[in-house]
Each structure stands twice: as structure tokens, then as C-alpha cells.
C-alpha positions in Angstrom: 91.2 112.5 101.2 91.0 109.4 103.2 92.7 106.9 105.4 93.5 103.4 104.1 93.3 100.3 106.3 94.4 96.8 105.3 93.3 93.8 107.5 94.9 90.4 107.0 95.1 91.0 103.2 96.2 87.9 101.2 96.9 87.1 97.6 97.1 83.4 96.5 97.7 82.7 92.8 96.8 79.5 90.9 98.9 76.6 92.1 98.9 77.9 95.7 101.6 80.5 95.3 101.0 83.0 98.2 102.3 86.4 97.1 101.0 88.4 100.0 100.7 86.7 103.4 98.2 88.4 105.7 99.3 92.0 105.6 97.6 94.4 108.1 98.4 98.1 107.9 96.9 101.5 108.9 97.7 104.6 106.8 96.5 107.9 108.2 94.7 110.5 106.1 97.2 112.6 104.3 100.2 110.4 105.1 102.9 109.5 102.5 103.4 105.7 103.0 106.2 103.9 101.1 106.3 100.2 100.6 109.9 99.1 100.0 111.5 95.7 99.5 113.3 93.5 96.9 111.7 92.3 93.7 109.1 89.6 94.4 108.4 90.7 98.0 104.7 91.4 97.2 104.7 95.2 97.4 103.4 95.9 93.9 100.8 93.1 94.3 99.6 94.7 97.5 99.3 98.1 95.8 97.4 96.6 92.9 94.9 95.0 95.3 94.3 98.5 96.9 93.8 99.8 93.3 91.4 97.0 92.4 93.6 95.7 89.6 94.2 92.4 91.5 91.5 90.4 93.2 91.9 89.9 96.9 92.2 86.3 98.1 91.5 87.2 101.8 91.2 90.0 104.2 89.8 93.5 103.6 90.9 96.8 102.0 89.2 99.9 103.5 89.4 103.3 101.9 87.9 106.2 103.7 85.8 103.9 105.9 84.4 101.9 103.0 85.5 98.3 102.3 86.3 98.2 98.6 87.0 94.5 98.0 84.1 94.1 95.6 84.1 97.7 94.2 85.4 98.4 90.7 88.7 100.3 90.4 86.9 103.3 88.8 84.6 103.6 91.8 87.3 103.5 94.5 88.2 107.2 94.1 91.9 106.5 93.7 94.4 107.6 91.0 97.4 105.6 90.0 100.7 106.6 88.5 102.5 103.8 86.7 106.2 103.0 86.0 105.6 103.2 82.2 103.5 106.5 82.3 100.6 104.8 80.5 99.9 107.8 78.3 97.9 107.7 75.1 100.5 108.3 72.3 97.9 109.7 69.8 96.6 112.3 72.3 98.1 115.7 73.3 99.2 116.3 76.8 96.0 118.3 77.5 93.8 115.4 76.0 95.7 112.8 78.2 95.1 114.8 81.3 91.4 115.6 80.4 90.5 112.1 79.2 89.3 110.6 82.5 87.2 113.7 83.3 85.6 113.7 79.9 84.6 110.0 80.4 82.9 111.0 83.7 80.9 113.8 82.0 82.7 116.6 83.8 81.7 120.0 82.3 84.1 121.5 79.8 84.8 124.6 81.9 85.7 122.5 84.9 88.0 120.3 82.9 89.8 123.3 81.6 90.2 124.7 85.1 91.4 121.4 86.6 93.9 120.7 83.8 95.1 124.3 83.9 95.7 124.1 87.6 97.5 120.8 87.5 99.7 122.0 84.6 100.6 125.1 86.6 101.5 123.1 89.7 103.7 120.7 87.6 105.2 123.4 85.3 104.0 121.7 82.1 101.8 124.5 80.7 104.1 125.0 77.7 103.6 121.3 76.7 99.8 121.0 76.7 99.6 120.8 72.9 102.5 118.3 72.5 102.2 114.5 72.0 104.0 112.2 74.6 106.7 111.3 72.0 107.8 115.0 72.0 108.5 115.0 75.7 111.4 113.9 77.9 111.0 111.1 80.4 110.6 113.6 83.3 108.0 115.6 81.4 106.0 112.4 80.6 106.1 111.5 84.3 104.8 115.0 85.2 101.9 114.5 82.7 101.1 111.1 84.3 101.0 112.8 87.7 98.9 115.6 86.2 96.4 113.1 84.9 96.1 111.8 88.5 95.9 115.2 90.1 93.0 116.5 87.9 90.8 113.7 89.3 91.1 115.0 92.8 91.1 111.5 94.3 91.1 110.4 97.9 94.3 108.4 97.5 97.3 108.5 95.1 99.0 105.2 94.2 102.5 105.2 92.8 104.0 102.0 91.3 107.8 102.6 90.9 107.2 105.8 88.9 110.8 106.8 88.7 112.5 103.5 87.8 112.7 104.4 84.1 114.5 107.7 84.6 118.2 108.4 84.8 119.9 108.9 88.2 119.9 112.7 88.1 116.3 113.0 87.0 115.2 110.5 89.6 116.6 112.8 92.3 114.8 115.8 90.8 111.5 114.0 90.4 111.7 112.6 93.9 111.8 116.2 95.2 108.9 117.1 93.0 106.8 114.3 94.2 107.4 115.0 97.9 106.7 118.7 97.3 103.5 117.9 95.4 102.2 115.5 98.0 102.8 118.0 100.8 101.1 120.7 98.8 98.0 118.6 98.0 97.8 116.7 101.3 96.5 113.6 99.6 97.0 110.2 101.2 99.7 108.5 99.1 101.0 104.9 98.8 104.3 104.6 96.9 106.0 101.4 95.9 109.7 101.2 95.2 112.7 98.8 95.5 115.0 101.8 96.0 115.7 102.3 99.7 117.0 105.9 99.1 113.6 106.8 97.6 111.9 105.1 100.4 113.8 106.9 103.1 113.5 110.4 101.6 109.9 110.3 100.5 108.0 108.5 103.3 106.3 109.6 106.5 105.5 106.0 107.1 108.0 103.4 105.9 106.9 99.8 105.4 109.6 97.2 104.7 108.4 94.0 103.1 110.0 90.6 102.4 108.5 87.4 101.3 105.0 88.7 101.1 105.0 89.9 104.7 105.8 93.2 106.5 109.1 93.1 108.3 108.8 96.5 110.0 106.7 99.7 110.0 107.9 103.1 111.3 109.3 106.4 110.4 112.4 106.3 108.2 114.6 107.4 111.2 113.2 104.7 113.5 113.6 101.9 110.9 117.1 103.0 110.1 118.3 103.4 113.7 116.4 100.5 115.3 115.8 97.8 112.7 113.6 95.0 113.9 115.3 92.3 111.9 118.5 91.4 110.2 116.8 91.8 106.9 115.7 95.3 107.6 119.2 96.2 109.0 120.9 95.1 105.8 118.3 96.3 103.3 117.9 99.8 104.6 121.1 101.8 104.4 123.8 102.3 101.7 126.3 100.8 102.2 124.4 98.2 104.2 124.9 97.4 107.9 127.8 95.1 108.7 126.7 91.8 110.4 129.4 90.1 112.5 129.4 86.9 114.6 129.5 87.7 118.3 129.1 86.0 121.7 127.3 87.0 124.9 129.7 87.4 127.8 128.8 87.7 131.5 126.4 90.4 132.7 124.9 90.8 129.2 128.1 92.1 127.6 128.9 91.1 124.0 132.2 90.5 122.3 133.4 90.0 118.7 136.4 87.6 118.5 137.2 88.5 122.1 136.9 92.3 121.6 134.1 93.8 123.9 131.5 95.9 122.0 128.4 97.7 123.0 127.0 98.6 126.4 127.8 96.3 129.4 124.2 95.0 129.6 123.1 95.3 126.0 122.5 91.5 125.8 120.4 91.5 129.0 118.2 88.4 129.2 120.6 86.3 127.1 122.8 83.6 128.8 126.6 83.9 128.6 128.0 82.0 125.7 124.9 82.6 123.5 125.9 83.3 119.9 124.5 86.6 118.5 124.9 88.6 115.3 126.3 92.0 115.9 125.1 94.8 113.5 127.4 97.9 113.0 126.6 100.7 110.5 129.6 101.7 108.4 129.4 105.3 109.5 129.3 104.3 113.2 132.9 102.8 113.1 135.8 105.2 113.8 139.5 104.7 113.8 141.2 104.9 117.2 144.9 105.4 118.0 145.0 103.3 121.1 145.6 99.5 121.4 141.9 98.9 122.3 139.2 98.4 119.7 138.2 96.1 116.9 141.1 95.1 114.7 140.6 96.0 111.0 142.7 95.3 107.9 142.0 97.4 104.9 141.8 95.6 101.5 140.7 98.4 99.2 139.1 101.9 99.2 136.1 103.2 97.3 136.2 107.0 96.6 132.8 108.6 96.7 133.8 112.3 96.7 132.8 113.6 100.1 133.2 110.2 101.7 135.3 107.0 101.3 134.4 103.4 101.9 137.1 101.2 103.4 136.6 97.5 102.7 138.4 95.0 104.7 138.3 92.3 107.4 138.2 91.8 111.1 139.3 88.3 111.7 137.5 86.1 109.1 134.5 88.5 108.8 134.2 91.2 106.0 133.7 94.7 107.2 133.0 98.2 105.6 133.6 101.5 107.3 132.5 104.9 105.9 134.5 108.1 106.7 134.8 111.6 105.4 137.4 111.9 102.6 140.9 112.5 104.1 139.9 111.4 107.6 141.7 108.0 107.2 144.9 107.6 105.0 143.9 105.8 101.8 147.0 103.6 102.1 146.1 102.6 105.7 146.7 98.9 106.4 146.0 97.6 109.9 143.7 99.8 112.0 141.8 99.7 115.3 138.1 100.7 115.3 136.2 102.3 118.1 132.5 101.6 118.4 129.9 103.8 120.0 128.0 101.5 122.4 124.7 103.1 121.4 125.3 102.2 117.8 125.5 98.4 118.3 122.6 96.2 117.2 122.0 92.5 118.2 120.1 89.9 116.2 119.2 86.2 116.8 121.2 84.1 114.3 118.3 81.6 113.9 115.4 84.0 113.6 117.1 87.2 112.4 115.0 89.2 114.9 116.4 91.9 117.2 117.4 90.7 120.6 118.8 92.1 123.9 118.0 95.2 125.8 117.2 97.2 122.7 114.6 94.7 121.6 112.2 95.4 124.5 108.9 96.7 123.4 109.3 95.7 119.7 106.7 93.6 118.0 107.5 89.9 117.5 
């Protein structure tokens, strides 16, 4: 097991296209780090540079105290699990799992012991004689993970391993991967575009956009204190509402004349300054009084335990989330109470967090 350190890592393709723009990141030994972001943000490219499958245009990749920029993938002591499983179709499950060890000249008895142990951990012992075509998608993914486990690497790398599975199986395999990583204690870097996967799996969450890191933190920190508008709207389902607001006197904030947030939450910003106000759908609650943010319901989405109310406040679209039955489905005009601690402010020009809650955050 080992820590992984990236220092100003860059990837520039022919024609000057910069896919990764100076990423620096420290991943502790034994941590489960998830890189999340939209397609094309550079997360898979970054993972492939750690693996040695992409050349590094600049910066350094350090695995276990050793800079590996010029070291072949097979010598980096890592194991990678791919989206498409990458199993040999003509080999049995046992042969697929043992292949890498045989190539390294590992004694037969040790190969049998390692494959047997991995098969037991992953509950695939009954399938060792089968070919990949005789397995389900989830079973194939277990075999791919077993092939990685038998190598006993310092670092596991996962490149969107669940994206080919159906929704129910993705949830099941997500739990399996988390349990497996905790059991083995191996440093893991996991790439996904699915923010639910990212939130549930990670110890350290890294949100990327445009080849750069937007924010690094625990899942709870990133969700509750997003550093940028991008993070606020990318992490969370349904995403955070972003409404136009204005700074009033003494650092107060209003949306279309309705005060929101703490009295000094925009401290340091001049009165009249435009801001973007972020509100999580679950942090908005219906109030019976005349105060609060006006909200007109357009339609309702039924999600079983919860309902999503889509509508408008003034000219801005808004979504609120509530337990089923808490708000009448045929509700029309409502007033919304807002917890002052649940209000987020962003600069309309830069998208970065501003105001009192931005103190201490990296620029």
C-alpha cells in the first residue's frame, strides 16, 4: 500500500489541446479517492497518467515515494479495473485471474492460494471454470476486480467500472466495492461521472471541470460547503437552485426583495452588489405565514418517499424536495421558509463562493 502524490500534472495533446491543466493532489495511504466530473473534464486522462497508459506532459506522479513518470505501467505496482472488464474471452475465470501472476513467474501453489482467496472474498468460487460469456455483467466485474486483487498492488485504479451495469446492479456493486476496499485497505482512485457513486464511495472527493480541480474534501464538506457554483450544481440530485440576489445593508441578502440568509452573510460585500444565491431543494420548507419566498408550483414529480415540486419564484425557476404528503400535490401559490444556515452565495462573474462562509476557502 502507498500514498499517491500528483504535482502540477499536465496533459497536452497534439495541436495544443490541454486536457489536464496543472493538477496537484495528495492521496493518503489507504484512502478511497474519487475523481468526479462531467465527460471531458480530464478525470480519466488523469487516472491513465497515474497508471502509465498516457504520457505525462508536465509535472510528476509519485506512488509510494517513487516518481513513476518514466516507469512502465507493469512496474508501477498498480492494478486497474476497466469499464469494459477487459477479460480474455477464451480463458476461464481462474485463468483470467491467474494470468498476470503466471507472466510474473509466480509459483503455482501461490497462484492457487491467491486466486482462491480472491474468489472467496468476491463470492465467485462457483464460477472459476466458466468462460466470461457464461457470466452476468456483475459477475464479470467481480472477476475483473479479482484479477486486480490477486496482484496485491500498492494502488487500485477504477475507470468507471459500473457504467455498463443496470441501475439495481450498480447499487449492489457499489456496496461491494466499498466493502472490499475497507477490507483490503488498499489506496484506491476511482473515476466516475455519477455523483451518487462519488458521494457514497469516497473518503476524499475530487470534483473536476475543464481539466482542473474545482474542489477537494470529504463528501459532506463538498456537499454542504461547495467552493464554486459548478460544484454546487454538479453535486446533489436534484441540483442546487441558483437564484439572482442582491446585497443589502450590513451584509444582508435579498431575492426579489425577500430577505434570505443570516443578517451578515454577505459581510465584506458592498450594498447593491449582485450575487447568486444557492438553495438546496431539501432546505426549502413551506410556511403558513405571509413572510418567506413566494413560490408557484408548475408540476410535481413523484419519487416514492419524496416529491419534487417544480415551479417559479418571480422569473426564476425553483425546485423544492419534500417528504411525500407533506405538501398537497395540487398546491398552487406557496411561501417558502429558508434556514439561514443553508444559504450559499456565489460571485456571478467568477462562480466562486463569496461572503462570510467563503472565509478560509482556497481561491
